[in-house]
Backbone as a ProteinNet text record, in pm:
[ID]
protein_1_A
[PRIMARY]
MGDFIVEMFTYTFMQRAFVVTTVLSASVAPVGTFLVLRRLSLAGEAMAHAITPGVVIGFVTAGLSVTSLFFGGLIAGVGVAVLTAYLARNTILRSDASLASLYLISLAVGIFILSAAGSAVPLKSFLFGSILGVGDATMVLVGGVATVTLLTLAIILRPLIMSTCDPVFFESQMKRPWIVDQGFMFLLVLNLLAAFKTLGTLMAVGLMILPATAARYWSGTITAQLVIGFIFAFLSCWVGLILSYVLPETPTGPSIVLVAGVIFAVSTIFGPLGLRSKFKETRHV
[TERTIARY]
70.2	-15.8	63.6	193.5	257	366.3	371.3	485.8	342.6	249	123	149.5	65.4	111.6	206.5	306.7	456.7	418	395.1	384.5	297	196.7	81.8	142.3	207.6	273.4	370.9	436.6	551.9	528.7	381.3	294	285.2	333.1	303.3	195.9	83.3	-69.6	-135.6	-106.3	-146.4	-143.9	22.3	53.4	-60.8	-55.7	-167.6	-293.3	-346	-497.2	-525.5	-438.6	-429.8	-459.8	-311.6	-282.7	-413.9	-477.2	-594	-749.9	-765.1	-844.2	-905.7	-741.8	-744.4	-783.6	-708.7	-727.9	-860.5	-905.3	-1063.4	-1151.8	-1134.1	-1236.6	-1221.7	-1109.2	-1074.7	-1153.2	-1195.3	-1299.2	-1411.5	-1482.5	-1603.3	-1713.7	-1599.9	-1675.9	-1748	-1703.8	-1801.9	-1852.8	-1882.9	-1977.7	-2070.7	-2096.8	-2132.5	-2225.7	-2158.4	-2220.1	-2366.7	-2300.3	-2366.1	-2475.4	-2461.5	-2590.9	-2689.7	-2622.6	-2737	-2827	-2715.8	-2810.9	-2907.7	-2873	-2996.1	-3089.1	-3073.9	-3200.6	-3180.4	-3012.3	-3032.9	-2964.8	-2974.1	-2882	-2936.4	-3017.7	-3057.3	-2989.4	-2957.8	-2913.3	-2748.7	-2688.4	-2572.7	-2632.2	-2684.4	-2716.8	-2778.5	-2897.7	-2894	-2784.6	-2670	-2588.3	-2456.5	-2435.7	-2348.9	-2452.7	-2581.5	-2560.6	-2633.6	-2596.4	-2633.3	-2511.5	-2348.9	-2238	-2206.9	-2329.2	-2265.3	-2308.5	-2362.7	-2336	-2205.9	-2130	-2041.5	-1899.3	-1934.7	-1795.9	-1795.1	-1904.2	-1928.5	-1859.9	-1894.6	-1837.8	-1682.9	-1627.2	-1513.2	-1428.9	-1531.2	-1453.7	-1456.6	-1544.3	-1628	-1493.5	-1477.6	-1360.3	-1184.3	-1154.2	-977.5	-1032.8	-1102.4	-1074.7	-1061.7	-1007.9	-1000	-901.7	-916.5	-800.2	-883	-803.1	-870.8	-893.1	-812	-867.5	-996.6	-951.4	-1129.6	-1244.5	-1224.2	-1342	-1417.6	-1308	-1300.1	-1411.2	-1329.3	-1403.2	-1502.7	-1521.1	-1642.4	-1758.7	-1719.3	-1859.6	-1899	-1763.5	-1794.8	-1861.3	-1905.4	-1948.7	-2049.4	-2093.7	-2213.7	-2353	-2212.8	-2283.4	-2333.2	-2227.1	-2269	-2399.7	-2354.8	-2464.4	-2602.5	-2623.2	-2762.7	-2788.8	-2652.5	-2715.6	-2751.1	-2693.5	-2776.9	-2892.6	-2914.9	-3025.5	-3128.2	-3120.4	-3225.9	-3277.2	-3136	-3157	-3229.7	-3226.6	-3260.9	-3419.8	-3495.3	-3624.1	-3683	-3582.5	-3634.6	-3709.3	-3677.3	-3685.8	-3761.9	-3790.9	-3851	-3961.9	-3995.5	-4111.9	-4196.1	-4272.6	-4380.2	-4308	-4220.2	-4138.7	-4037.5	-4008.9	-3960.4	-3814.4	-3679.2	-3554.2	-3583.4	-3616.7	-3633.1	-3699.2	-3796	-3885	-3761.2	-3761.1	-3656.4	-3518.1	-3435.2	-3340.6	-3309.3	-3447.2	-3519.5	-3474	-3613.6	-3626.3	-3505.6	-3419.1	-3291.5	-3206.8	-3209.9	-3075.8	-3118.7	-3256.8	-3310	-3231.6	-3274.5	-3269.4	-3117.4	-2996.8	-2907.2	-2829.3	-2864.8	-2851	-2858.6	-2998.2	-3074.6	-2951.5	-2913.9	-2816.3	-2697.1	-2655.7	-2507.1	-2476.7	-2620.2	-2635.5	-2659	-2777.7	-2797.2	-2664.9	-2565.6	-2415.8	-2306.6	-2323	-2267.6	-2319.8	-2420.2	-2455.7	-2469.1	-2462.6	-2405.4	-2271.9	-2204.1	-2049.5	-1983.3	-2035.7	-1973	-1967.2	-1911.9	-1869.6	-1850.6	-1929.3	-1927.9	-1793.2	-1748.3	-1638	-1548.2	-1482	-1350.4	-1407	-1574.6	-1585	-1654.5	-1656	-1719.3	-1537.4	-1449.3	-1377.3	-1398	-1517.6	-1574.4	-1681.8	-1746.7	-1849.6	-1859.2	-1746.2	-1703	-1596.7	-1513.3	-1442.1	-1256.5	-1150.2	-1052.1	-961.2	-966.8	-877.9	-722.9	-749.9	-631.4	-526.1	-581.1	-514.7	-470.7	-502.1	-469	-355.4	-357.5	-224.1	-197.4	-50.3	-34.2	-120.3	-183.6	-263	-404	-444.9	-551.5	-556.9	-413.9	-335.7	-376.5	-271.9	-301.2	-491.8	-557.5	-673.9	-765.8	-768	-789	-719.3	-593.1	-552.3	-633.2	-561.8	-647.9	-810.8	-865.5	-1013.9	-996.3	-956.4	-936.9	-883.2	-822.6	-758	-873.4	-952.2	-1033.3	-1166.5	-1230.8	-1305.5	-1265.4	-1169.8	-1126.4	-1155.3	-1097.2	-1003.1	-1132	-1231.6	-1420.6	-1440	-1483	-1566	-1533.2	-1364.6	-1358.7	-1380.3	-1413.7	-1398.9	-1597.7	-1732.8	-1812.5	-1885	-1803.6	-1871.4	-1988	-1962.1	-2054.3	-2182	-2143.5	-2302.9	-2372	-2308.8	-2343.4	-2379.1	-2319.8	-2437.4	-2572.8	-2549.1	-2654.2	-2774.1	-2751.2	-2871.2	-2912.2	-2840.6	-2832.8	-2933.3	-2907.5	-2971.2	-3116.4	-3127.3	-3255.2	-3246.4	-3285.6	-3261.1	-3359.3	-3466.6	-3526.2	-3469.8	-3391.9	-3352.1	-3210.2	-3121.3	-3005.2	-3034.2	-3191.4	-3185.8	-3260.9	-3287.9	-3333.1	-3189.6	-3089.1	-2983.6	-2875.1	-2900.3	-2829.6	-2851.2	-2788.2	-2868.7	-2820.5	-2752.7	-2760.9	-2724	-2830.3	-2829.2	-2791.7	-2859.2	-2786.2	-2649.2	-2551.8	-2417.6	-2401.2	-2434.4	-2398.2	-2437.8	-2595.8	-2645.2	-2511.1	-2543.1	-2469.9	-2336.1	-2225	-2109.8	-2074.2	-2181	-2218.1	-2238.9	-2262.6	-2329.4	-2177	-2129	-2050.3	-1889.8	-1918.5	-1828.5	-1869.2	-1961.3	-2089.6	-1979.6	-2029.6	-1938.2	-1895.4	-1757.1	-1630.9	-1528.6	-1642.1	-1606.8	-1664.8	-1731.2	-1791.1	-1720	-1644.9	-1563.3	-1431	-1388.2	-1291.4	-1286	-1361.5	-1403	-1401.7	-1422.7	-1461.3	-1331.4	-1218.4	-1119.2	-1139.8	-1143.6	-1159.2	-1194.6	-1319.1	-1446.7	-1582.5	-1564.1	-1714.7	-1755.7	-1869.1	-1941.9	-2083.6	-2089.5	-2183.8	-2153.8	-2023.9	-1975.7	-1917	-1906.1	-1864.7	-1999.9	-2095.3	-2197.7	-2193.9	-2189.1	-2199.7	-2108.5	-2023.2	-1854.5	-1893.7	-1944.9	-2058.5	-2129.1	-2290.9	-2374.8	-2351.3	-2298.7	-2293	-2212.8	-2119.9	-2029	-2106.5	-2175.8	-2235.8	-2343.8	-2436.3	-2583.5	-2507.7	-2446.1	-2360.5	-2323.7	-2228.6	-2229.7	-2337.4	-2413	-2565.1	-2593	-2614.4	-2605.8	-2538.4	-2446.2	-2335.6	-2325.3	-2382.7	-2356.4	-2442	-2534.3	-2620.5	-2549.1	-2402.1	-2315.3	-2329.9	-2293.5	-2197.1	-2082.1	-1948.2	-1871.1	-1876.1	-1887.5	-1857.3	-1919	-2021.8	-2028.2	-1934.1	-1874.4	-1748.8	-1634.5	-1588.7	-1513.1	-1520.2	-1628.2	-1656.8	-1733.6	-1723.4	-1787.4	-1649	-1632	-1377.3	-1385.2	-1341.6	-1284.1	-1372.8	-1532.6	-1586.3	-1530.6	-1554.1	-1517.6	-1334	-1307.7	-1165.6	-1154.2	-1172.9	-1194.6	-1231.2	-1349.6	-1398.3	-1371.9	-1251.4	-1142.6	-1053.7	-1007.4	-905.6	-920.5	-1039.9	-1063	-1107	-1214.4	-1213.4	-1096.1	-1025.6	-852.1	-826.5	-781.2	-745.4	-804.4	-965.9	-1066.4	-1008.8	-1060.2	-970	-870.5	-767.7	-620.2	-670.6	-730.6	-709.6	-811.2	-899.5	-959.5	-957.3	-850.4	-852.2	-896.4	-1013.3	-1165.7	-1285.8	-1253.6	-1389.3	-1365.3	-1406.9	-1387	-1382.8	-1344.9	-1263.6	-1359.6	-1407.4	-1464.5	-1617.7	-1687.9	-1803.3	-1820.1	-1636	-1569.5	-1601.5	-1513.8	-1565.3	-1677.9	-1759.7	-1913.4	-1971.4	-1958.2	-2027.7	-1954.4	-1796.6	-1776.6	-1846.5	-1843.1	-1968.4	-2058	-2171.9	-2260.5	-2281.3	-2159.5	-2188.5	-2144.4	-2044.4	-2075	-2176.5	-2256.5	-2402	-2467.2	-2481.5	-2554.9	-2544.4	-2383.5	-2387.8	-2414.8	-2403.2	-2415.5	-2615.8	-2616.9	-2812.7	-2874.7	-2782.7	-2856.4	-2788.8	-2654.6	-2540.6	-2529.4	-2570	-2523.7	-2604.4	-2568.5	-2690.8	-2750.8	-2822.2	-2884.2	-2931.2	-2925.1	-3021.1	-3091.6	-3134.4	-3220.5	-3183.2	-3081.3	-3046.8	-3157.9	-3057.8	-3193.2	-3335.5	-3394.5	-3521.3	-3562	-3481.5	-3501.2	-3486.8	-3423.2	-3421.4	-3543.3	-3599.7	-3689.2	-3813.5	-3804.3	-3907.7	-3914.8	-3777.7	-3751.6	-3823.6	-3830.1	-3823.6	-3981.2	-4054.1	-4239.8	-4312
-89.6	-22.2	137.7	110.9	237.9	297.7	179.5	160.6	217.7	197.7	249	435	438.9	572.8	632.2	614	623	697.2	547.2	583.7	663.6	713.1	783.5	936.3	966.9	1094.8	1158.4	1034.8	1054.9	1097.7	1109.7	1140.8	1329.1	1412.3	1568.6	1563.7	1488	1530.4	1496.6	1433	1392.9	1447.3	1563.5	1635.7	1769.7	1795.8	1910.7	1865.6	1736.6	1736.4	1732.9	1676.8	1687.6	1843.9	1897.1	2031.8	2152.3	2130.4	2241.2	2205.9	2089.7	2021.5	1999.9	2031.2	2062.5	2231.5	2318.8	2454.2	2523.9	2383.9	2402.7	2403.3	2298.6	2315.4	2371.5	2462	2532.8	2648.9	2684.4	2784	2764.7	2630.7	2623.7	2550	2506.8	2463.9	2555.6	2669	2791.5	2902.8	2869.5	2928.9	2832.6	2690.9	2598	2591.4	2628.7	2643.8	2740.6	2821.1	2954.4	2902.5	2888.7	2896.9	2753	2665.2	2600.5	2595.5	2702.9	2776.3	2842.7	2934.2	3031.7	2965.1	2870.6	2795.4	2882.5	2815	2859.3	2764.2	2638	2548	2521.4	2560.4	2546.3	2651.8	2750.5	2883.7	2851.8	2753.3	2689.3	2646.2	2558	2539.5	2633	2651.5	2798.8	2873.2	2897.6	2970.4	2917.1	2764.5	2719	2781.8	2720.1	2716.7	2875.4	2965.4	3091.5	3181.3	3108	3139.1	3134.5	3021.1	2929.8	3042.1	3139.6	3198.6	3316.6	3328.5	3390.6	3305.5	3185.8	3109.5	3104.3	3030.2	3009.3	3134.9	3205.1	3359.6	3370	3312.7	3349.5	3233.6	3141.6	2999	3051.7	3069.1	3120.7	3224.1	3300.8	3472	3418.9	3332.9	3280.8	3132.2	3084.6	2949.3	2866.8	2787.4	2729.1	2808.5	2966.3	2989.4	3009.9	3025	2986.6	3163.1	3311	3391.7	3404.1	3421	3451.6	3333.4	3226	3138.2	3249.1	3300.8	3264.2	3465.5	3549.4	3652.1	3653.8	3602.9	3573.6	3522.4	3449.1	3366.9	3456.7	3555.6	3609.2	3768.1	3786.6	3929.6	3811.8	3742.4	3668.4	3666.4	3584.5	3555.8	3643.8	3745.7	3867.4	3978	3949.1	4015.2	3950.6	3833.7	3785	3817.5	3759.1	3831.4	3959.4	4062.9	4190.8	4235.8	4153.4	4157	4084	3933	3923.2	4002.4	4043.1	4140	4249.6	4336.9	4448.2	4338.7	4278.4	4224.1	4204.9	4137.2	4113.8	4220	4336.4	4460	4526.9	4504.7	4648	4572.5	4448.8	4349.9	4306.1	4242.5	4170.8	3995.5	3987.1	3823.7	3805.3	3736.4	3721.2	3639.3	3628	3620.4	3518.4	3399.2	3230.1	3261.8	3304.7	3309.6	3377.7	3498.8	3597.8	3495.8	3423.5	3381.2	3309	3173.2	3074.1	3144.7	3248.7	3280.7	3313.9	3385.3	3454.3	3345.4	3256.7	3173.1	3066.7	3020.4	2959.4	3010.2	3148.3	3260.2	3242.1	3232.4	3204.1	3060.7	3045.6	2852.8	2832.4	2887.4	2858	2982.5	3053.9	3175.9	3103	3032	2953.7	2872.7	2794.7	2713.4	2707.3	2861.5	2883.3	2945.9	3003.5	3079.4	2910.8	2846	2703.6	2661.6	2629.4	2569.8	2649.2	2759.5	2843.1	2833.4	2861.8	2850.5	2704.4	2620.2	2478.3	2413.2	2280.4	2221	2250.7	2120	2121.5	2068	1982.5	1915.4	1959	2060.1	2130.9	2154.4	2177.3	2272.4	2137.3	2028.1	1942.4	1871.4	1959.8	2008.1	2095.3	2154.5	2330.7	2242.3	2149.7	2128	2009.4	1954	1833.2	1791.8	1882	1912.4	1820.5	1819	1813.3	1760.9	1711.5	1763.5	1732.2	1635.7	1540	1592.8	1716.2	1812.3	1924.1	1946.9	2095.8	2206.6	2306.6	2370.6	2519.8	2548.7	2676.4	2778.6	2809	2920.3	2888.9	2707.8	2701.4	2722.8	2663.7	2707.9	2743.9	2901.3	3031.7	3083.8	3066.3	3058.9	3016	2956.3	2845.3	2907.5	2915.7	3004.8	3115.6	3212.9	3376.9	3360.1	3261.5	3265.5	3252	3183.9	3090.6	3173.2	3291.1	3426.5	3503.2	3551.2	3690.4	3609.9	3470	3434.6	3483.7	3341.8	3375.7	3495.1	3620	3762.6	3772.2	3781.1	3874.5	3798.4	3685.9	3617.1	3632.1	3634.2	3714.7	3919.5	3913.1	4088.3	4097.4	3973.8	4007.8	3890.7	3831.5	3667.5	3738.8	3831.3	3912	3943.9	3984.9	4086	3951.5	3863.6	3749.7	3618.2	3644.4	3514.3	3614.1	3716.6	3801.8	3803.9	3844.2	3845.2	3710.3	3599.7	3452.6	3398	3454.7	3410.4	3452.9	3623.1	3699.7	3831.8	3801.4	3877.2	3962.4	4039.8	4107.9	4228.5	4134.5	4266	4307	4189.2	4274.9	4384.5	4393.5	4492	4595	4572.9	4753.6	4793.5	4785.6	4799.3	4844	4799	4786.7	4922.5	4994	5080.9	5023.9	4971.1	4865.2	4775.1	4645.4	4531.6	4417.6	4489.9	4448.7	4392.2	4463.8	4450.6	4338.4	4278.8	4200.1	4081.4	4028.6	3936.6	3920.3	4067.5	4094.2	4045.9	4050.7	4008.8	3851.2	3817.2	3658.6	3542.8	3665.3	3591	3613.8	3676.1	3755.3	3598.8	3595.1	3467.4	3317.6	3321.4	3215.1	3176.5	3311.7	3274.3	3251.2	3392.3	3340.8	3195.7	3130.5	2930.2	2869.1	2917.1	2787.2	2835.1	2963.9	2965.8	2914.4	2908.7	2887.8	2683.4	2633.3	2472.7	2500.7	2538.1	2462.5	2424.4	2454.4	2362.8	2228.6	2209.1	2064.2	2017.3	2059	1935.8	2001.9	2081.6	2153.6	2219.6	2272.1	2374.9	2263.5	2189.9	2028.7	1989.4	1950.1	1859.7	1943.9	2079.9	2193.2	2221.9	2243.5	2261.2	2119.9	1989.2	1893.5	1886	1928.2	1941.2	2115	2188.4	2282	2224.3	2157.9	2174.4	1994.1	1915.5	1794.6	1796.5	1861	1856.5	1958.9	2023.7	2165.7	2094.5	2004.3	1947.9	1774.3	1762.4	1674.4	1690.6	1823.4	1897.9	1917.2	1960.9	2022.5	1912.8	1810.4	1648.9	1669.5	1686.1	1685.1	1792.7	1917.3	2013.3	2093	2275	2321.4	2429.5	2489.4	2576	2624.5	2732.7	2764.4	2704.3	2791.9	2774	2616.8	2481.3	2371.1	2354.5	2377.5	2341.2	2404.3	2476.6	2545	2508.9	2450.5	2305.4	2203.1	2167.1	1971.1	1988.4	2093.8	2097.8	2082.5	2174.7	2178.7	2026.4	1971	1856.1	1717.2	1760.5	1604.4	1681.4	1797.6	1834	1790.1	1810.9	1761.4	1642.7	1519.5	1375.1	1363.7	1371	1368.6	1420	1506.2	1509.2	1430.9	1390.9	1297.2	1162.8	1100.9	995.3	943.2	1059.8	1058.4	1044.8	1107	1103.4	954.3	974.1	759.6	683.5	712.5	591.9	618	706	747.9	702.5	639.4	668.2	483	400	271	202.5	308.2	229.2	374.8	343.4	435.1	475.3	352.5	399.1	507.1	571	596	746.9	830.8	987.8	1018.4	1124.2	1174.7	1261.5	1366.8	1468.1	1385	1286.2	1256.3	1170.9	1082.7	1021.4	1083.8	1169.5	1318.6	1356.6	1393.2	1398.6	1262.3	1129.4	1013.2	989.2	1041.4	1017	1094.6	1227.6	1341.3	1245.5	1238.3	1188.1	1031.8	954	868	922.1	1047.9	1163.9	1164.4	1206.7	1292.9	1190.4	1054.6	950.5	907.1	840.2	827.9	969.2	1087	1139.4	1151.1	1139.5	1205.4	1084.6	965.1	823.9	811.9	847.6	843.1	1004.8	1100.5	1240	1248	1303.4	1360.1	1440	1509.8	1591	1515.1	1412.9	1320.6	1215.5	1124.9	1015.5	947.5	914.3	876.1	921.5	1079.3	1155	1157.7	1102.1	1008.3	904.1	810.6	689.1	695	749.9	760.2	842.8	931.2	980.7	912	837	788.1	579.9	539.6	458.9	524.1	637.9	696.4	710.1	701.7	752.6	587
-7	7.9	-20	99.5	78.1	-23.5	-99.1	-285.8	-323.6	-337.9	-457.8	-401.5	-277.2	-280.3	-275	-265.3	-359.3	-443.3	-556	-692.5	-744.5	-663.9	-690.3	-688.2	-569.6	-616.3	-640.5	-704.6	-852.1	-982.3	-1028.8	-1098.9	-1086.9	-1223.6	-1147.6	-1144.9	-1260.6	-1271.8	-1160.1	-1103.9	-960.1	-849.5	-830	-741.7	-786.2	-899.1	-930.4	-861.4	-896.3	-842.5	-750.7	-613.6	-497.8	-431.1	-520.3	-463.4	-526.9	-576.9	-663.5	-558.8	-602.2	-537.1	-390.9	-303.2	-161.7	-141.8	-253	-270.5	-244.5	-375.8	-383.2	-289.2	-224.3	-85	25.5	18.6	131.8	86.2	-28.4	-150.8	-115.8	-197.7	-220	-91.4	22.9	119.7	202.5	231	345.8	243.6	98.8	-31.4	2.7	-7.2	-10.4	117.3	242.8	391.3	348.6	356.7	386.5	213.6	93.6	27	111.5	178.4	231.9	345.8	446.1	569.6	483.6	403.1	297.8	266.5	259	149.5	42	-13.5	-196.5	-231.9	-239.2	-271.3	-447.5	-443.6	-636.2	-694.4	-605.4	-699.3	-739.6	-674.4	-731.2	-826.5	-872.6	-977.2	-1076.3	-1066.1	-1113.4	-1203	-1084.3	-1153	-1244.1	-1208.3	-1322.2	-1437.4	-1480	-1603.3	-1683.4	-1545.9	-1568.1	-1676.8	-1597.7	-1692.5	-1833.6	-1846.5	-2004.5	-2081.4	-2157.7	-2249.4	-2223.9	-2089.9	-2113.3	-2128.4	-2137.1	-2129	-2227	-2314.6	-2486.7	-2561.9	-2519	-2603.8	-2577.9	-2516.2	-2450.5	-2529.6	-2573.7	-2549.8	-2770.4	-2772.7	-2977.8	-2987.1	-2913.1	-2955.7	-2915.2	-2793.8	-2818.3	-2761.7	-2787.8	-2750.7	-2673.8	-2602	-2470	-2334	-2393.6	-2277.8	-2148	-2045.4	-1906.9	-1888.3	-1913.2	-1894.5	-1983.5	-2123.5	-2146.4	-2131.2	-2063	-2067.3	-1880.3	-1833.4	-1680.8	-1689.9	-1792.8	-1725.1	-1819.9	-1931	-1979.4	-1932.1	-1816.3	-1737	-1602.9	-1606.4	-1463	-1556.8	-1658.8	-1635.3	-1721.8	-1738.5	-1743.6	-1593.8	-1531.8	-1397.1	-1304	-1255.1	-1183.4	-1240.4	-1428	-1494.2	-1433.4	-1433.2	-1420.6	-1247.5	-1147.5	-1027.7	-994.8	-1072.5	-1022.5	-1083.4	-1178.6	-1297.9	-1193.6	-1150.4	-1066.5	-960	-844.1	-755.4	-739.1	-904.4	-942.3	-972.3	-1045.8	-1072	-897.5	-816.9	-699.4	-607.2	-628.3	-549.5	-640	-748.9	-798.6	-902.3	-871.4	-951.9	-857.2	-907.3	-780	-824.4	-886	-914	-763	-709.8	-594.9	-647.2	-548.8	-668.4	-680.9	-663.7	-697.8	-862.3	-860.2	-997.9	-1119.8	-1054.2	-1154.6	-1166.2	-1128.7	-1130.5	-1200	-1183.7	-1229	-1377.3	-1424.5	-1592	-1656.6	-1594.5	-1627.2	-1642.4	-1557.8	-1593.2	-1712.1	-1743	-1802.9	-1950.2	-1985.1	-2132.2	-2159.3	-1967.3	-2004.5	-2057.8	-2075.6	-2133.7	-2261.7	-2287.5	-2424.2	-2494.1	-2456.9	-2512.9	-2531.5	-2434.5	-2477.8	-2544.6	-2573.4	-2669.6	-2749.7	-2838.5	-2944.8	-2998	-2984.4	-2949.2	-2997.6	-2869.6	-2958.3	-3024.9	-3057.4	-3165.9	-3326.7	-3339.5	-3441.2	-3450.4	-3303.4	-3379.8	-3438.1	-3404.2	-3430.6	-3371	-3330.4	-3252.7	-3091.1	-3008.8	-2870.4	-2778.8	-2854.7	-2849.2	-2728.8	-2787.6	-2677.6	-2593.4	-2582.2	-2430	-2309.4	-2359.1	-2306.3	-2179.1	-2160.9	-2058.1	-1923.4	-1977.7	-1877.5	-1860	-1929.9	-1863.7	-1720.5	-1752.2	-1694.6	-1604.7	-1663.2	-1587.2	-1645.5	-1597.5	-1665.2	-1568.7	-1438.1	-1315.4	-1399.5	-1406.7	-1424.2	-1514.3	-1602.2	-1713.8	-1656.2	-1509.3	-1484.6	-1507.4	-1558.2	-1611.1	-1545.4	-1522.8	-1460.2	-1431.9	-1539.9	-1524.9	-1399.4	-1478.6	-1426.5	-1209.2	-1218.2	-1095.7	-1007.6	-1057	-1037.7	-1004	-1117	-1111.6	-990.5	-928	-823.8	-722.3	-697.8	-560.3	-585.2	-689.9	-681.7	-612.8	-664.1	-605	-505.8	-402.5	-309.2	-189.1	-257.9	-145	-165.3	-264.3	-279.1	-158.1	-206.4	-125.1	49.5	42.5	221.1	291.6	261.6	226.5	253.8	134.9	127.3	210	298.3	361.2	507.3	538.4	696.5	673	546.1	629.5	620.3	560.4	565.2	619.6	737.7	801.9	910.6	975.3	1060.7	1028.8	925.8	852.7	783	726.1	634.6	688.6	837.9	953.1	996.3	1048.4	1044.2	957	804	754.5	709.7	733.8	763.3	818.3	971.4	1083.7	1076.7	1077.5	1110.9	995	874.7	777.4	814.2	842.8	882.4	961.7	1098.4	1135.8	1102.2	1026.6	942.9	875.4	779.3	712.4	738	868.5	991.6	1017.7	1038.6	1088.3	992.8	861.2	743.9	620.2	612	500.5	343.9	334.6	171.5	214	285.8	275.7	199.6	98.1	-79.3	-76.9	-35.4	-68.1	-13.1	108.8	134.4	92.7	2	-97.2	-182.1	-275.8	-386	-346.8	-300.1	-265.5	-263.3	-156.7	-161	-285.9	-396.9	-490.4	-626.7	-620.6	-624.4	-632.7	-487.2	-452.5	-481.9	-524.1	-590.8	-726.5	-808.8	-958.2	-973.3	-856.7	-893.6	-823.2	-742.2	-714.4	-848.7	-901.3	-971.2	-1113.9	-1205.5	-1257.4	-1234.6	-1097.9	-1043.3	-1074.3	-1044	-1088.1	-1201.5	-1324.5	-1427.2	-1502.8	-1453.1	-1562.5	-1504.9	-1367.6	-1299.1	-1258.5	-1218.4	-1136.9	-1301.9	-1381.8	-1409.2	-1356.5	-1412	-1361.5	-1314	-1351.5	-1345.7	-1177.1	-1196.8	-1120.9	-958.5	-988.5	-917.4	-794.1	-850.6	-783.6	-656.1	-673.7	-615.3	-472.8	-486.5	-418.9	-332.3	-404.3	-324.2	-201.8	-243.7	-199.1	-112	-103	-75.4	53.1	53.9	160.7	242.2	246.5	351.2	383.1	323.4	377.6	454.6	447.4	557.7	646.8	660.8	763.7	849.9	827.3	893.3	975.5	920.2	1010.8	1146.5	1134.5	1249.3	1345.1	1314.5	1404.8	1399.5	1468.6	1475.6	1447.8	1474.9	1444.4	1352.2	1293.8	1168.9	1166.9	1252.7	1280.8	1279.6	1330.2	1308.1	1164.4	1151.5	1003.2	848.6	904.3	860.2	780.9	902.8	978.6	860.3	885.4	885.8	758.9	676.1	521.9	465.1	527.9	415.1	500.7	562.8	610.8	483.4	467.5	392.1	284.7	207.4	99.8	37.8	128.2	137	142.7	176.8	213.1	39.2	21.6	-155.2	-254	-240.6	-372.7	-344.9	-214.2	-194	-209.6	-203	-212.9	-304.5	-389	-555.4	-649.7	-651.7	-695.5	-674.8	-557.5	-561.3	-606.5	-601.5	-693.9	-792.7	-870.9	-1005.2	-1044.3	-1000.4	-1010	-1001.3	-866.5	-870.5	-1010.1	-1061	-1132.3	-1282	-1367.1	-1455.1	-1590.2	-1535.2	-1684.3	-1565.9	-1473.3	-1383.7	-1408.8	-1433.8	-1448.6	-1285.5	-1277.3	-1164.6	-1138.9	-1217.5	-1157.3	-1114.4	-1133.6	-1075.5	-971.2	-952.5	-864.5	-743.3	-759.6	-646.2	-560.2	-658.5	-626.9	-591.7	-581.5	-585.3	-399.8	-373.1	-282.7	-183	-225.9	-144.9	-100.7	-233.7	-194.7	-115.1	-119.4	54.4	163.3	149.6	309.1	339.1	238.4	243.7	302.8	267.2	305.4	466	484.1	601.2	675.6	642.5	760.7	798.6	698	682.4	801.1	785.8	900.6	1013.5	1016.1	1139	1205.7	1190.1	1211.3	1280.4	1453.6	1577.6	1518.9	1395.7	1371.4	1291.4	1243.5	1121.2	1163.3	1079.5	1117.6	1188.1	1265.5	1426.7	1538.9	1559.7	1644.3	1591.6	1528	1510.2	1544.2	1531.2	1597.9	1724	1819.6	1940	2009.7	1949	1986.5	2018.6	1827.2	1823.8	1937	1948.4	2087.1	2206	2246.2	2372.3	2372	2229.6	2260	2322
[MASK]
+++++++++++++++++++++++++++++++++++++++++++++++++++++++++++++++++++++++++++++++++++++++++++++++++++++++++++++++++++++++++++++++++++++++++++++++++++++++++++++++++++++++++++++++++++++++++++++++++++++++++++++++++++++++++++++++++++++++++++++++++++++++++++++++++++++++++++++++++++++++++++++

């Protein structure tokens, strides 16, 4: 077993994969935790589709350049987030309906542009990731996004917790409460884009949400959930990478998300706040 581990780490692509997924776990885990706490879990999936037209335009104009895909997706994602907030504040539509409408339009626009431009084969790595083929540009991108995410969360953590736990009180105390909400949505878009060359936007949502929902079963405090969520994301990535190395035909991104799914299932059954507590209550009745 020791020789197997040593052999695995002799490959540069495996070293890069372990480093990138560790940094990515530290970045997406807290974002996923607050998505779950704020009951916005499906917003992550919606935003993953909302960035599609920007990414497609970046791909059509400059190919699979990390910079072009990143800024194209960033403009599209931020645009959808801002427009969603504007419609929610100024029309009768709630934010969930606005986001659903806009992400569907964005997805359709992205597919239309892609179809008009030609083959979608080179874009497969964006949708499903190519974590074993990350380059220097992708590593710099993931590291930069993780740094921005953690620094921003350190600054807005208290108002973000307040707006999560008691939004009515938070809005009464803040002159511009929308700044915190939009700042958080900006971090969500950033992290989705950071993951597009590793897990792909589809699988990245799984790494965001599954560790966070699993952590919810183990503790009722936000601080503990942030820590546990990172641990679960980290374990999912490392076990998933090892699994894909042992079974070469296994796709890496889905392997990582499936491991996160197993952790979620175990947490649902055995976590102190999961089904185990319900079984205990039933037994005592």
